[in-house]
mmCIF file as gemmi writes it, N, C-alpha and C atoms, coordinates in Angstrom:
data_model
loop_
_atom_site.group_PDB
_atom_site.id
_atom_site.type_symbol
_atom_site.label_atom_id
_atom_site.label_alt_id
_atom_site.label_comp_id
_atom_site.label_asym_id
_atom_site.label_entity_id
_atom_site.label_seq_id
_atom_site.pdbx_PDB_ins_code
_atom_site.Cartn_x
_atom_site.Cartn_y
_atom_site.Cartn_z
_atom_site.occupancy
_atom_site.B_iso_or_equiv
_atom_site.pdbx_formal_charge
_atom_site.auth_seq_id
_atom_site.auth_asym_id
_atom_site.pdbx_PDB_model_num
ATOM 1 N N . UNK Axp A 1 ? -3.589 -1.631 -7.339 1 0 ? 1 A 1
ATOM 2 C CA . UNK Axp A 1 ? -3.919 -1.185 -7.895 1 0 ? 1 A 1
ATOM 3 C C . UNK Axp A 1 ? -5.767 -1.121 -6.764 1 0 ? 1 A 1
ATOM 4 N N . UNK Axp A 2 ? -5.766 -2.341 -5.778 1 0 ? 2 A 1
ATOM 5 C CA . UNK Axp A 2 ? -7.152 -1.976 -4.837 1 0 ? 2 A 1
ATOM 6 C C . UNK Axp A 2 ? -6.394 -1.618 -3.886 1 0 ? 2 A 1
ATOM 7 N N . UNK Axp A 3 ? -5.593 -1.262 -3.153 1 0 ? 3 A 1
ATOM 8 C CA . UNK Axp A 3 ? -5.156 -0.442 -2.518 1 0 ? 3 A 1
ATOM 9 C C . UNK Axp A 3 ? -5.968 1.198 -2.919 1 0 ? 3 A 1
ATOM 10 N N . UNK Axp A 4 ? -5.404 1.679 -3.737 1 0 ? 4 A 1
ATOM 11 C CA . UNK Axp A 4 ? -6.089 2.6 -4.301 1 0 ? 4 A 1
ATOM 12 C C . UNK Axp A 4 ? -7.631 2.523 -5.099 1 0 ? 4 A 1
ATOM 13 N N . UNK Axp A 5 ? -8.175 1.743 -5.004 1 0 ? 5 A 1
ATOM 14 C CA . UNK Axp A 5 ? -9.553 2.106 -5.282 1 0 ? 5 A 1
ATOM 15 C C . UNK Axp A 5 ? -10.291 2.773 -3.666 1 0 ? 5 A 1
ATOM 16 N N . UNK Axp A 6 ? -9.427 2.251 -2.566 1 0 ? 6 A 1
ATOM 17 C CA . UNK Axp A 6 ? -10.509 1.653 -1.531 1 0 ? 6 A 1
ATOM 18 C C . UNK Axp A 6 ? -11.188 1.102 -0.808 1 0 ? 6 A 1
ATOM 19 N N . UNK Axp A 7 ? -10.673 -0.751 -1.719 1 0 ? 7 A 1
ATOM 20 C CA . UNK Axp A 7 ? -10.957 -1.926 -1.17 1 0 ? 7 A 1
ATOM 21 C C . UNK Axp A 7 ? -10.856 -1.77 0.689 1 0 ? 7 A 1
ATOM 22 N N . UNK Axp A 8 ? -9.772 -1.917 1.093 1 0 ? 8 A 1
ATOM 23 C CA . UNK Axp A 8 ? -8.899 -2.382 2.293 1 0 ? 8 A 1
ATOM 24 C C . UNK Axp A 8 ? -10.214 -1.493 2.91 1 0 ? 8 A 1
ATOM 25 N N . UNK Axp A 9 ? -10.314 0.05 2.424 1 0 ? 9 A 1
ATOM 26 C CA . UNK Axp A 9 ? -11.719 0.506 3.591 1 0 ? 9 A 1
ATOM 27 C C . UNK Axp A 9 ? -12.804 0.295 3.544 1 0 ? 9 A 1
ATOM 28 N N . UNK Axp A 10 ? -13.286 -0.219 2.476 1 0 ? 10 A 1
ATOM 29 C CA . UNK Axp A 10 ? -14.013 -0.723 2.605 1 0 ? 10 A 1
ATOM 30 C C . UNK Axp A 10 ? -14.575 -2.36 3.029 1 0 ? 10 A 1
ATOM 31 N N . UNK Axp A 11 ? -13.392 -3.588 2.978 1 0 ? 11 A 1
ATOM 32 C CA . UNK Axp A 11 ? -13.548 -4.408 3.889 1 0 ? 11 A 1
ATOM 33 C C . UNK Axp A 11 ? -13.804 -3.944 5.026 1 0 ? 11 A 1
ATOM 34 N N . UNK Axp A 12 ? -13.428 -3.12 5.798 1 0 ? 12 A 1
ATOM 35 C CA . UNK Axp A 12 ? -12.486 -2.721 6.827 1 0 ? 12 A 1
ATOM 36 C C . UNK Axp A 12 ? -14.264 -2.318 7.402 1 0 ? 12 A 1
ATOM 37 N N . UNK Axp A 13 ? -14.548 -1.426 6.781 1 0 ? 13 A 1
ATOM 38 C CA . UNK Axp A 13 ? -15.398 -1.143 7.398 1 0 ? 13 A 1
ATOM 39 C C . UNK Axp A 13 ? -17.24 -1.419 7.134 1 0 ? 13 A 1
ATOM 40 N N . UNK Axp A 14 ? -17.011 -2.046 6.72 1 0 ? 14 A 1
ATOM 41 C CA . UNK Axp A 14 ? -18.854 -3.327 5.939 1 0 ? 14 A 1
ATOM 42 C C . UNK Axp A 14 ? -19.335 -3.609 6.997 1 0 ? 14 A 1
ATOM 43 N N . UNK Axp A 15 ? -19.744 -3.814 7.937 1 0 ? 15 A 1
ATOM 44 C CA . UNK Axp A 15 ? -20.214 -4.186 9.004 1 0 ? 15 A 1
ATOM 45 C C . UNK Axp A 15 ? -20.155 -1.888 9.085 1 0 ? 15 A 1
ATOM 46 N N . UNK Axp A 16 ? -19.78 -1.607 9.073 1 0 ? 16 A 1
ATOM 47 C CA . UNK Axp A 16 ? -20.416 -0.309 10.029 1 0 ? 16 A 1
ATOM 48 C C . UNK Axp A 16 ? -21.292 0.275 8.675 1 0 ? 16 A 1
ATOM 49 N N . UNK Axp A 17 ? -21.047 0.062 7.406 1 0 ? 17 A 1
ATOM 50 C CA . UNK Axp A 17 ? -21.694 0.392 6.317 1 0 ? 17 A 1
ATOM 51 C C . UNK Axp A 17 ? -22.737 0.09 6.419 1 0 ? 17 A 1
ATOM 52 N N . UNK Axp A 18 ? -23.03 -1.522 6.441 1 0 ? 18 A 1
ATOM 53 C CA . UNK Axp A 18 ? -24.25 -1.525 5.984 1 0 ? 18 A 1
ATOM 54 C C . UNK Axp A 18 ? -25.544 -2.067 7.028 1 0 ? 18 A 1
ATOM 55 N N . UNK Axp A 19 ? -24.862 -1.543 8.762 1 0 ? 19 A 1
ATOM 56 C CA . UNK Axp A 19 ? -25.498 -1.931 9.479 1 0 ? 19 A 1
ATOM 57 C C . UNK Axp A 19 ? -26.238 -0.095 9.895 1 0 ? 19 A 1
ATOM 58 N N . UNK Axp A 20 ? -26.094 0.501 9.481 1 0 ? 20 A 1
ATOM 59 C CA . UNK Axp A 20 ? -26.762 2.035 9.047 1 0 ? 20 A 1
ATOM 60 C C . UNK Axp A 20 ? -28.591 1.454 7.956 1 0 ? 20 A 1
ATOM 61 N N . UNK Axp A 21 ? -27.488 0.099 6.914 1 0 ? 21 A 1
ATOM 62 C CA . UNK Axp A 21 ? -29.278 -0.042 5.974 1 0 ? 21 A 1
ATOM 63 C C . UNK Axp A 21 ? -29.867 -0.948 6.409 1 0 ? 21 A 1
ATOM 64 N N . UNK Axp A 22 ? -29.197 -2.58 6.641 1 0 ? 22 A 1
ATOM 65 C CA . UNK Axp A 22 ? -29.664 -3.884 6.717 1 0 ? 22 A 1
ATOM 66 C C . UNK Axp A 22 ? -29.314 -4.269 7.926 1 0 ? 22 A 1
ATOM 67 N N . UNK Axp A 23 ? -29.586 -4.106 9.732 1 0 ? 23 A 1
ATOM 68 C CA . UNK Axp A 23 ? -28.105 -4.114 10.53 1 0 ? 23 A 1
ATOM 69 C C . UNK Axp A 23 ? -28.612 -5.404 11.283 1 0 ? 23 A 1
ATOM 70 N N . UNK Axp A 24 ? -29.476 -5.868 10.241 1 0 ? 24 A 1
ATOM 71 C CA . UNK Axp A 24 ? -29.121 -7.522 10.803 1 0 ? 24 A 1
ATOM 72 C C . UNK Axp A 24 ? -28.344 -8.541 9.985 1 0 ? 24 A 1
ATOM 73 N N . UNK Axp A 25 ? -27.81 -7.908 9.019 1 0 ? 25 A 1
ATOM 74 C CA . UNK Axp A 25 ? -26.799 -8.51 8.383 1 0 ? 25 A 1
ATOM 75 C C . UNK Axp A 25 ? -25.141 -7.856 8.293 1 0 ? 25 A 1
ATOM 76 N N . UNK Axp A 26 ? -25.25 -7.228 9.311 1 0 ? 26 A 1
ATOM 77 C CA . UNK Axp A 26 ? -24.017 -6.264 9.532 1 0 ? 26 A 1
ATOM 78 C C . UNK Axp A 26 ? -23.179 -7.402 10.111 1 0 ? 26 A 1
ATOM 79 N N . UNK Axp A 27 ? -23.679 -8.029 10.544 1 0 ? 27 A 1
ATOM 80 C CA . UNK Axp A 27 ? -22.143 -8.737 11.468 1 0 ? 27 A 1
ATOM 81 C C . UNK Axp A 27 ? -21.676 -10.231 10.516 1 0 ? 27 A 1
ATOM 82 N N . UNK Axp A 28 ? -22.422 -10.003 9.405 1 0 ? 28 A 1
ATOM 83 C CA . UNK Axp A 28 ? -22.386 -11.422 8.226 1 0 ? 28 A 1
ATOM 84 C C . UNK Axp A 28 ? -21.205 -11.185 7.224 1 0 ? 28 A 1
ATOM 85 N N . UNK Axp A 29 ? -21.851 -9.172 6.773 1 0 ? 29 A 1
ATOM 86 C CA . UNK Axp A 29 ? -20.932 -8.629 5.489 1 0 ? 29 A 1
ATOM 87 C C . UNK Axp A 29 ? -19.835 -8.631 5.938 1 0 ? 29 A 1
ATOM 88 N N . UNK Axp A 30 ? -19.049 -9.308 6.748 1 0 ? 30 A 1
ATOM 89 C CA . UNK Axp A 30 ? -17.203 -9.567 6.533 1 0 ? 30 A 1
ATOM 90 C C . UNK Axp A 30 ? -17.414 -10.544 5.81 1 0 ? 30 A 1
ATOM 91 N N . UNK Axp A 31 ? -17.765 -11.471 6.501 1 0 ? 31 A 1
ATOM 92 C CA . UNK Axp A 31 ? -17.66 -13.013 6.233 1 0 ? 31 A 1
ATOM 93 C C . UNK Axp A 31 ? -18.131 -12.659 4.545 1 0 ? 31 A 1
ATOM 94 N N . UNK Axp A 32 ? -19.52 -12.664 4.039 1 0 ? 32 A 1
ATOM 95 C CA . UNK Axp A 32 ? -19.305 -12.621 2.961 1 0 ? 32 A 1
ATOM 96 C C . UNK Axp A 32 ? -18.944 -12.082 1.84 1 0 ? 32 A 1
ATOM 97 N N . UNK Axp A 33 ? -18.143 -10.363 2.196 1 0 ? 33 A 1
ATOM 98 C CA . UNK Axp A 33 ? -17.002 -10.131 1.752 1 0 ? 33 A 1
ATOM 99 C C . UNK Axp A 33 ? -15.292 -11.3 1.185 1 0 ? 33 A 1
ATOM 100 N N . UNK Axp A 34 ? -14.885 -11.85 2.779 1 0 ? 34 A 1
ATOM 101 C CA . UNK Axp A 34 ? -13.565 -12.444 2.449 1 0 ? 34 A 1
ATOM 102 C C . UNK Axp A 34 ? -14.578 -13.849 1.888 1 0 ? 34 A 1
ATOM 103 N N . UNK Axp A 35 ? -15.262 -14.797 1.825 1 0 ? 35 A 1
ATOM 104 C CA . UNK Axp A 35 ? -16.05 -15.443 1.17 1 0 ? 35 A 1
ATOM 105 C C . UNK Axp A 35 ? -15.664 -15.27 -0.675 1 0 ? 35 A 1
ATOM 106 N N . UNK Axp A 36 ? -16.609 -14.293 -0.935 1 0 ? 36 A 1
ATOM 107 C CA . UNK Axp A 36 ? -16.103 -14.122 -2.427 1 0 ? 36 A 1
ATOM 108 C C . UNK Axp A 36 ? -15.055 -13.146 -2.977 1 0 ? 36 A 1
ATOM 109 N N . UNK Axp A 37 ? -14.376 -12.058 -2.125 1 0 ? 37 A 1
ATOM 110 C CA . UNK Axp A 37 ? -12.915 -12.479 -2.518 1 0 ? 37 A 1
ATOM 111 C C . UNK Axp A 37 ? -11.657 -13.606 -2.689 1 0 ? 37 A 1
ATOM 112 N N . UNK Axp A 38 ? -12.689 -14.399 -1.952 1 0 ? 38 A 1
ATOM 113 C CA . UNK Axp A 38 ? -11.579 -16.394 -1.972 1 0 ? 38 A 1
ATOM 114 C C . UNK Axp A 38 ? -12.394 -17.08 -3.182 1 0 ? 38 A 1
ATOM 115 N N . UNK Axp A 39 ? -13.774 -17.021 -2.821 1 0 ? 39 A 1
ATOM 116 C CA . UNK Axp A 39 ? -13.454 -17.783 -4.955 1 0 ? 39 A 1
ATOM 117 C C . UNK Axp A 39 ? -12.965 -16.443 -5.994 1 0 ? 39 A 1
ATOM 118 N N . UNK Axp A 40 ? -13.112 -15.325 -5.832 1 0 ? 40 A 1
ATOM 119 C CA . UNK Axp A 40 ? -12.324 -14.343 -6.689 1 0 ? 40 A 1
ATOM 120 C C . UNK Axp A 40 ? -10.795 -14.599 -7.43 1 0 ? 40 A 1
ATOM 121 N N . UNK Axp A 41 ? -10.467 -15.132 -6.033 1 0 ? 41 A 1
ATOM 122 C CA . UNK Axp A 41 ? -8.981 -15.43 -6.287 1 0 ? 41 A 1
ATOM 123 C C . UNK Axp A 41 ? -9.08 -16.674 -6.729 1 0 ? 41 A 1
ATOM 124 N N . UNK Axp A 42 ? -10.039 -17.73 -6.376 1 0 ? 42 A 1
ATOM 125 C CA . UNK Axp A 42 ? -9.175 -18.596 -7.229 1 0 ? 42 A 1
ATOM 126 C C . UNK Axp A 42 ? -9.753 -18.565 -8.432 1 0 ? 42 A 1
ATOM 127 N N . UNK Axp A 43 ? -10.887 -18.24 -8.629 1 0 ? 43 A 1
ATOM 128 C CA . UNK Axp A 43 ? -11.005 -18.061 -10.075 1 0 ? 43 A 1
ATOM 129 C C . UNK Axp A 43 ? -10.344 -16.662 -11.07 1 0 ? 43 A 1
ATOM 130 N N . UNK Axp A 44 ? -9.472 -16.659 -10.556 1 0 ? 44 A 1
ATOM 131 C CA . UNK Axp A 44 ? -7.891 -16.033 -11.127 1 0 ? 44 A 1
ATOM 132 C C . UNK Axp A 44 ? -6.951 -16.706 -11.467 1 0 ? 44 A 1
ATOM 133 N N . UNK Axp A 45 ? -6.958 -17.592 -10.467 1 0 ? 45 A 1
ATOM 134 C CA . UNK Axp A 45 ? -5.408 -18.316 -10.817 1 0 ? 45 A 1
ATOM 135 C C . UNK Axp A 45 ? -5.719 -19.421 -12.191 1 0 ? 45 A 1
ATOM 136 N N . UNK Axp A 46 ? -7.118 -19.562 -12.428 1 0 ? 46 A 1
ATOM 137 C CA . UNK Axp A 46 ? -7.34 -20.81 -12.922 1 0 ? 46 A 1
ATOM 138 C C . UNK Axp A 46 ? -7.808 -20.164 -14.494 1 0 ? 46 A 1
ATOM 139 N N . UNK Axp A 47 ? -8.165 -18.394 -14.807 1 0 ? 47 A 1
ATOM 140 C CA . UNK Axp A 47 ? -7.987 -17.364 -15.618 1 0 ? 47 A 1
ATOM 141 C C . UNK Axp A 47 ? -6.407 -17.435 -15.9 1 0 ? 47 A 1
ATOM 142 N N . UNK Axp A 48 ? -5.778 -17.336 -15.218 1 0 ? 48 A 1
ATOM 143 C CA . UNK Axp A 48 ? -4.1 -16.186 -14.652 1 0 ? 48 A 1
ATOM 144 C C . UNK Axp A 48 ? -3.402 -17.761 -15.664 1 0 ? 48 A 1
ATOM 145 N N . UNK Axp A 49 ? -3.381 -19.147 -15.055 1 0 ? 49 A 1
ATOM 146 C CA . UNK Axp A 49 ? -3.233 -20.034 -15.878 1 0 ? 49 A 1
ATOM 147 C C . UNK Axp A 49 ? -3.562 -19.943 -17.594 1 0 ? 49 A 1
ATOM 148 N N . UNK Axp A 50 ? -4.868 -20.392 -17.924 1 0 ? 50 A 1
ATOM 149 C CA . UNK Axp A 50 ? -5.244 -19.841 -19.219 1 0 ? 50 A 1
ATOM 150 C C . UNK Axp A 50 ? -4.86 -19.191 -20.311 1 0 ? 50 A 1
ATOM 151 N N . UNK Axp A 51 ? -4.845 -17.609 -19.796 1 0 ? 51 A 1
ATOM 152 C CA . UNK Axp A 51 ? -4.949 -16.322 -20.305 1 0 ? 51 A 1
ATOM 153 C C . UNK Axp A 51 ? -3.227 -16.148 -20.584 1 0 ? 51 A 1
ATOM 154 N N . UNK Axp A 52 ? -2.213 -16.164 -19.571 1 0 ? 52 A 1
ATOM 155 C CA . UNK Axp A 52 ? -1.644 -15.24 -18.758 1 0 ? 52 A 1
ATOM 156 C C . UNK Axp A 52 ? -1.418 -14.124 -17.694 1 0 ? 52 A 1
ATOM 157 N N . UNK Axp A 53 ? -0.135 -13.476 -17.678 1 0 ? 53 A 1
ATOM 158 C CA . UNK Axp A 53 ? -0.367 -11.969 -16.94 1 0 ? 53 A 1
ATOM 159 C C . UNK Axp A 53 ? -0.697 -10.667 -17.494 1 0 ? 53 A 1
ATOM 160 N N . UNK Axp A 54 ? 0.394 -11.078 -18.317 1 0 ? 54 A 1
ATOM 161 C CA . UNK Axp A 54 ? 0.576 -9.652 -18.576 1 0 ? 54 A 1
ATOM 162 C C . UNK Axp A 54 ? -1.503 -9.295 -19.423 1 0 ? 54 A 1
ATOM 163 N N . UNK Axp A 55 ? -2.271 -9.992 -20.217 1 0 ? 55 A 1
ATOM 164 C CA . UNK Axp A 55 ? -2.884 -10.197 -20.188 1 0 ? 55 A 1
ATOM 165 C C . UNK Axp A 55 ? -4.423 -9.682 -19.779 1 0 ? 55 A 1
ATOM 166 N N . UNK Axp A 56 ? -4.492 -10.518 -18.508 1 0 ? 56 A 1
ATOM 167 C CA . UNK Axp A 56 ? -4.571 -10.308 -17.523 1 0 ? 56 A 1
ATOM 168 C C . UNK Axp A 56 ? -5.388 -8.872 -16.923 1 0 ? 56 A 1
ATOM 169 N N . UNK Axp A 57 ? -3.882 -8.901 -16.26 1 0 ? 57 A 1
ATOM 170 C CA . UNK Axp A 57 ? -2.957 -7.21 -15.617 1 0 ? 57 A 1
ATOM 171 C C . UNK Axp A 57 ? -3.426 -5.878 -16.853 1 0 ? 57 A 1
ATOM 172 N N . UNK Axp A 58 ? -3.333 -6.014 -18.273 1 0 ? 58 A 1
ATOM 173 C CA . UNK Axp A 58 ? -3.331 -4.395 -18.954 1 0 ? 58 A 1
ATOM 174 C C . UNK Axp A 58 ? -5.56 -5.35 -18.28 1 0 ? 58 A 1
ATOM 175 N N . UNK Axp A 59 ? -5.729 -5.496 -18.439 1 0 ? 59 A 1
ATOM 176 C CA . UNK Axp A 59 ? -7.164 -5.668 -18.899 1 0 ? 59 A 1
ATOM 177 C C . UNK Axp A 59 ? -7.877 -5.442 -17.871 1 0 ? 59 A 1
ATOM 178 N N . UNK Axp A 60 ? -7.362 -5.769 -16.908 1 0 ? 60 A 1
ATOM 179 C CA . UNK Axp A 60 ? -7.826 -5.256 -15.218 1 0 ? 60 A 1
ATOM 180 C C . UNK Axp A 60 ? -7.337 -3.462 -14.836 1 0 ? 60 A 1
ATOM 181 N N . UNK Axp A 61 ? -6.08 -3.507 -15.099 1 0 ? 61 A 1
ATOM 182 C CA . UNK Axp A 61 ? -6.333 -2.056 -14.925 1 0 ? 61 A 1
ATOM 183 C C . UNK Axp A 61 ? -6.954 -1.626 -16.504 1 0 ? 61 A 1
ATOM 184 N N . UNK Axp A 62 ? -7.181 -1.276 -17.24 1 0 ? 62 A 1
ATOM 185 C CA . UNK Axp A 62 ? -8.753 -0.899 -17.731 1 0 ? 62 A 1
ATOM 186 C C . UNK Axp A 62 ? -9.488 -0.76 -17.283 1 0 ? 62 A 1
ATOM 187 N N . UNK Axp A 63 ? -10.341 -1.927 -16.964 1 0 ? 63 A 1
ATOM 188 C CA . UNK Axp A 63 ? -11.45 -1.822 -16.525 1 0 ? 63 A 1
ATOM 189 C C . UNK Axp A 63 ? -11.367 -0.447 -15.111 1 0 ? 63 A 1
ATOM 190 N N . UNK Axp A 64 ? -9.874 -0.98 -14.102 1 0 ? 64 A 1
ATOM 191 C CA . UNK Axp A 64 ? -10.459 -0.356 -13.377 1 0 ? 64 A 1
ATOM 192 C C . UNK Axp A 64 ? -9.958 1.393 -13.241 1 0 ? 64 A 1
ATOM 193 N N . UNK Axp A 65 ? -9.528 1.898 -13.938 1 0 ? 65 A 1
ATOM 194 C CA . UNK Axp A 65 ? -9.412 3.407 -14.696 1 0 ? 65 A 1
ATOM 195 C C . UNK Axp A 65 ? -10.575 3.354 -15.511 1 0 ? 65 A 1
ATOM 196 N N . UNK Axp A 66 ? -11.508 2.926 -15.753 1 0 ? 66 A 1
ATOM 197 C CA . UNK Axp A 66 ? -12.543 3.115 -16.509 1 0 ? 66 A 1
ATOM 198 C C . UNK Axp A 66 ? -13.877 2.994 -15.633 1 0 ? 66 A 1
ATOM 199 N N . UNK Axp A 67 ? -13.781 2.409 -14.448 1 0 ? 67 A 1
ATOM 200 C CA . UNK Axp A 67 ? -14.588 2.705 -13.22 1 0 ? 67 A 1
ATOM 201 C C . UNK Axp A 67 ? -13.981 3.188 -12.276 1 0 ? 67 A 1
ATOM 202 N N . UNK Axp A 68 ? -12.974 3.877 -12.801 1 0 ? 68 A 1
ATOM 203 C CA . UNK Axp A 68 ? -12.012 4.612 -11.487 1 0 ? 68 A 1
ATOM 204 C C . UNK Axp A 68 ? -12.652 5.993 -12.176 1 0 ? 68 A 1
ATOM 205 N N . UNK Axp A 69 ? -12.607 6.653 -13.921 1 0 ? 69 A 1
ATOM 206 C CA . UNK Axp A 69 ? -13.485 7.535 -14.223 1 0 ? 69 A 1
ATOM 207 C C . UNK Axp A 69 ? -15.01 7.557 -14.057 1 0 ? 69 A 1
ATOM 208 N N . UNK Axp A 70 ? -15.567 6.82 -14.111 1 0 ? 70 A 1
ATOM 209 C CA . UNK Axp A 70 ? -17.04 6.439 -14.18 1 0 ? 70 A 1
ATOM 210 C C . UNK Axp A 70 ? -17.103 7.48 -12.533 1 0 ? 70 A 1
ATOM 211 N N . UNK Axp A 71 ? -16.679 6.451 -11.607 1 0 ? 71 A 1
ATOM 212 C CA . UNK Axp A 71 ? -16.966 7.344 -10.29 1 0 ? 71 A 1
ATOM 213 C C . UNK Axp A 71 ? -16.784 8.653 -9.906 1 0 ? 71 A 1
ATOM 214 N N . UNK Axp A 72 ? -15.604 9.008 -10.226 1 0 ? 72 A 1
ATOM 215 C CA . UNK Axp A 72 ? -15.555 10.521 -10.444 1 0 ? 72 A 1
ATOM 216 C C . UNK Axp A 72 ? -16.015 11.493 -10.979 1 0 ? 72 A 1
ATOM 217 N N . UNK Axp A 73 ? -16.963 10.544 -12.2 1 0 ? 73 A 1
ATOM 218 C CA . UNK Axp A 73 ? -18.027 11.73 -13.091 1 0 ? 73 A 1
ATOM 219 C C . UNK Axp A 73 ? -19.058 11.603 -11.935 1 0 ? 73 A 1
ATOM 220 N N . UNK Axp A 74 ? -19.13 10.433 -11.842 1 0 ? 74 A 1
ATOM 221 C CA . UNK Axp A 74 ? -20.701 10.553 -10.471 1 0 ? 74 A 1
ATOM 222 C C . UNK Axp A 74 ? -20.817 11.324 -9.656 1 0 ? 74 A 1
ATOM 223 N N . UNK Axp A 75 ? -19.302 11.324 -8.68 1 0 ? 75 A 1
ATOM 224 C CA . UNK Axp A 75 ? -19.025 12.394 -8.196 1 0 ? 75 A 1
ATOM 225 C C . UNK Axp A 75 ? -19.48 13.403 -7.821 1 0 ? 75 A 1
ATOM 226 N N . UNK Axp A 76 ? -19.351 13.636 -9.737 1 0 ? 76 A 1
ATOM 227 C CA . UNK Axp A 76 ? -18.837 15.411 -9.974 1 0 ? 76 A 1
ATOM 228 C C . UNK Axp A 76 ? -20.269 15.969 -9.795 1 0 ? 76 A 1
ATOM 229 N N . UNK Axp A 77 ? -21.252 14.955 -10.044 1 0 ? 77 A 1
ATOM 230 C CA . UNK Axp A 77 ? -23.027 15.38 -9.947 1 0 ? 77 A 1
ATOM 231 C C . UNK Axp A 77 ? -22.92 14.932 -9.224 1 0 ? 77 A 1
């Protein structure tokens, strides 16, 4: 699902995207993104052991589908 949302492209091109807005932060952007992903992964492991794999997958896919729908609607307008 992550590949379908384009997150890999955003992480890869994050420095270029940020460089146009805040040039001084562009060098640190990939580091910040990777640290946030690390902590999110650690948090996911704890949630996974507590809730279980199936509810977490269903909830995550539902949330991702809703966000993709909102992005599609915003893209049209």
